[in-house]
C-alpha positions as CSV (number, residue, x, y, z in Angstrom):
1,M,-27.6,11.0,0.7
2,K,-27.1,7.6,-1.0
3,I,-23.4,7.4,-1.8
4,V,-21.1,4.9,-3.5
5,L,-17.6,5.2,-1.9
6,I,-14.6,4.1,-3.8
7,Y,-13.0,2.0,-1.1
8,S,-9.5,0.7,-1.1
9,G,-9.2,-0.3,2.5
10,G,-6.5,2.3,3.1
11,M,-6.3,5.1,5.7
12,D,-8.0,7.8,3.6
13,S,-11.0,5.9,2.2
14,T,-11.6,4.2,5.6
15,T,-11.7,7.5,7.3
16,L,-14.1,8.8,4.7
17,L,-16.3,5.7,5.1
18,Y,-16.5,6.4,8.9
19,Q,-17.2,10.1,8.3
20,L,-19.9,9.6,5.8
21,R,-21.7,7.1,8.0
22,A,-21.3,9.4,11.0
23,E,-22.9,12.2,9.0
24,G,-25.9,9.9,8.4
25,H,-25.4,9.0,4.8
26,D,-26.4,5.6,3.3
27,V,-23.0,4.3,2.1
28,R,-22.1,1.3,-0.1
29,C,-18.5,0.5,-1.0
30,L,-16.9,-0.3,-4.3
31,S,-13.4,-1.8,-4.2
32,I,-11.4,-2.3,-7.4
33,D,-9.1,-5.2,-8.2
34,Y,-7.0,-3.9,-11.1
35,G,-4.2,-6.3,-10.6
36,Q,-2.4,-4.1,-8.2
37,R,0.7,-5.5,-6.5
38,H,-0.7,-4.6,-3.1
39,R,-4.0,-6.5,-3.4
40,R,-3.6,-7.1,0.3
41,E,-5.5,-3.9,0.7
42,L,-8.7,-5.6,-0.5
43,D,-8.6,-8.0,2.4
44,G,-8.6,-5.1,4.8
45,A,-11.4,-3.5,3.0
46,R,-13.5,-6.6,3.1
47,E,-12.9,-7.1,6.9
48,I,-13.8,-3.5,7.7
49,C,-17.0,-3.6,5.6
50,Q,-18.1,-6.9,7.2
51,A,-17.5,-5.5,10.7
52,L,-19.6,-2.4,9.9
53,G,-22.3,-4.3,8.1
54,V,-21.7,-2.2,5.0
55,E,-22.5,-3.5,1.5
56,Q,-19.3,-4.0,-0.5
57,R,-18.7,-5.0,-4.1
58,V,-15.4,-5.8,-5.7
59,A,-15.1,-5.0,-9.3
60,D,-12.7,-7.3,-11.1
61,L,-10.7,-5.2,-13.6
62,T,-7.7,-7.5,-13.7
63,S,-8.2,-8.0,-17.5
64,V,-7.1,-4.4,-18.1
65,A,-3.9,-4.7,-16.0
66,P,-1.7,-5.3,-19.1
67,L,-3.0,-1.9,-20.4
68,L,-1.8,-0.2,-17.3
69,A,1.8,-1.4,-17.6
70,G,4.8,0.8,-16.6
71,S,3.7,1.4,-13.0
72,A,5.3,-0.1,-10.0
73,L,1.9,-1.0,-8.7
74,T,0.9,-3.1,-11.8
75,S,4.1,-4.3,-13.4
76,A,6.2,-6.9,-11.6
77,D,9.4,-5.8,-13.5
78,V,9.1,-2.3,-12.0
79,E,10.5,-2.0,-8.4
80,V,8.4,-0.1,-5.9
81,P,10.4,3.0,-5.1
82,E,11.4,3.8,-1.5
83,G,11.5,7.3,0.0
84,H,9.1,10.2,0.1
85,Y,6.4,11.2,-2.4
86,E,8.3,14.4,-3.2
87,A,11.0,12.3,-4.9
88,E,10.8,12.2,-8.7
89,N,10.9,8.4,-8.8
90,M,7.6,8.3,-6.9
91,K,6.0,8.9,-10.3
92,L,6.6,5.2,-10.9
93,T,3.7,4.6,-8.6
94,V,1.2,6.4,-10.9
95,V,-1.2,4.0,-12.6
96,P,-2.4,5.4,-15.9
97,N,-5.8,6.9,-15.6
98,R,-6.6,4.8,-12.5
99,N,-9.0,7.2,-10.8
100,M,-11.0,7.8,-14.0
101,L,-11.4,4.1,-14.4
102,M,-12.5,3.7,-10.8
103,L,-14.8,6.7,-10.9
104,S,-16.4,5.5,-14.1
105,V,-17.3,2.1,-12.6
106,A,-18.6,3.8,-9.4
107,I,-20.7,6.3,-11.3
108,A,-22.3,3.4,-13.3
109,W,-23.2,1.6,-10.1
110,A,-24.5,4.9,-8.6
111,V,-26.6,5.5,-11.6
112,S,-28.0,2.0,-11.7
113,T,-28.9,2.1,-8.0
114,K,-30.1,5.7,-8.1
115,C,-27.5,7.0,-5.7
116,D,-26.9,10.7,-5.3
117,A,-23.1,10.8,-5.3
118,V,-19.8,9.0,-5.7
119,A,-17.1,9.8,-3.1
120,Y,-13.4,9.2,-3.1
121,A,-10.7,10.2,-0.7
122,A,-8.2,12.1,-2.9
123,H,-6.3,14.5,-0.6
124,G,-4.0,17.5,-0.9
125,G,-0.8,15.5,-0.4
126,D,-1.6,13.5,-3.6
127,H,-1.6,16.5,-6.0
128,A,2.1,16.7,-6.7
129,I,2.4,13.1,-7.9
130,Y,-1.0,11.9,-8.9
131,P,-2.7,14.0,-11.7
132,D,-6.1,12.3,-11.1
133,C,-6.2,13.7,-7.5
134,R,-6.0,17.3,-8.5
135,P,-9.0,19.7,-7.9
136,E,-9.1,20.3,-11.7
137,F,-9.6,16.6,-12.4
138,I,-12.2,16.3,-9.7
139,Q,-14.1,19.2,-11.1
140,A,-14.0,17.8,-14.6
141,M,-15.2,14.4,-13.4
142,N,-18.1,16.1,-11.5
143,V,-19.2,17.7,-14.7
144,A,-18.9,14.4,-16.6
145,A,-20.9,12.6,-13.9
146,G,-23.7,15.1,-14.3
147,L,-23.8,14.6,-18.1
148,C,-23.3,10.8,-18.6
149,D,-26.9,9.8,-17.7
150,W,-30.3,11.2,-17.1
151,H,-29.8,10.4,-13.4
152,T,-27.4,13.0,-12.2
153,V,-24.6,11.9,-9.9
154,Q,-22.1,14.3,-8.1
155,I,-18.5,13.6,-7.2
156,L,-17.6,14.2,-3.5
157,A,-13.9,14.6,-2.6
158,P,-14.0,16.3,0.8
159,Y,-10.3,15.8,1.5
160,Q,-8.9,17.4,-1.6
161,Q,-7.5,20.4,0.4
162,M,-6.4,18.4,3.4
163,D,-3.2,16.6,4.2
164,K,-2.9,13.1,5.5
165,G,-2.3,14.4,9.1
166,D,-5.7,16.1,9.0
167,I,-7.3,12.9,7.8
168,A,-5.6,10.9,10.6
169,R,-6.9,13.4,13.2
170,I,-10.5,13.1,11.8
171,G,-10.3,9.3,11.8
172,T,-8.9,9.0,15.3
173,D,-11.8,11.1,16.6
174,L,-14.2,8.8,14.7
175,G,-12.6,5.6,16.1
176,V,-11.3,4.4,12.8
177,P,-9.5,1.0,13.3
178,Y,-6.3,2.1,11.5
179,G,-4.5,-1.1,12.5
180,K,-6.8,-2.9,10.0
181,T,-6.2,-0.6,7.1
182,W,-3.5,-1.1,4.5
183,S,-1.2,1.4,2.7
184,C,2.0,-0.4,1.7
185,Y,2.6,-0.7,-2.0
186,K,4.9,-3.7,-1.8
187,G,2.1,-6.2,-0.9
188,L,4.0,-8.0,1.8
189,D,2.7,-9.6,5.0
190,K,3.6,-6.4,6.9
191,H,3.9,-2.8,5.9
192,C,7.5,-2.4,4.5
193,G,8.0,0.9,6.3
194,R,10.1,2.3,3.4
195,C,7.9,2.9,0.3
196,G,6.2,6.2,-0.3
197,A,2.9,5.0,1.1
198,C,4.5,3.8,4.3
199,N,6.5,7.0,4.8
200,E,3.4,9.1,4.2
201,R,1.4,6.9,6.7
202,R,4.1,7.2,9.4
203,E,4.2,11.0,8.9
204,A,0.4,11.3,9.0
205,F,0.2,9.8,12.5
206,A,3.2,11.9,13.6
207,L,1.6,15.1,12.3
208,A,-1.7,14.2,13.9
209,G,0.0,13.5,17.2
210,V,-1.7,10.1,17.6
211,P,-0.3,6.6,18.0
212,D,0.6,4.7,14.9
213,P,-0.9,1.1,15.3
214,T,0.9,-0.2,12.1
215,E,3.3,-3.1,12.3
216,Y,6.2,-2.3,10.0
217,A,8.8,-4.7,8.7
218,D,11.4,-1.9,9.0
219,V,10.9,-0.3,12.4
220,S,13.4,2.5,12.0
221,T,12.1,6.0,11.7
222,D,15.0,7.7,9.9
């Protein structure tokens, strides 16, 4: 299949990139700059795509950032919460309608280049906090992708019933260079080790039983 992958440069989308290529698909990557605090992830995405020789485009959606206010990822006056994703304050990291925006741009590129599908790495651990990672949302977007143009595109989300530990195991087997991926929401030089994304990243490697190559500013594991 010819596939457009929504590619952030994080653990999940990098694992999916390696998996789709291992399965023999023709993959091109779409990264989105929506004014996120952690734009450091785009550097990792670019480096990995260049190393693999994969086509990557970066869509500049920074002009819509003021319309996405209220999220810790897009508003400088909202602090990035620390702790685990189960905590109520992690809803501060929800960016309004982010995945629909990303999927819409990816579908447009897929239609214009006659690709078969758009893939994104929403996983089971996202469901509680991120509404646009739920199976119901994915199903609805798949229907929309089949109706928006004469050229039908399907939405692939193969990790929607997996947790991040499952993804880390898959990626380790595929040789994913996790040390080059980026998860932290704070946008520092190192992973902070305290935000929800960092906690989830640490726990994923622990659940998978594989070494964590990440350099954290906070090295404690409590």
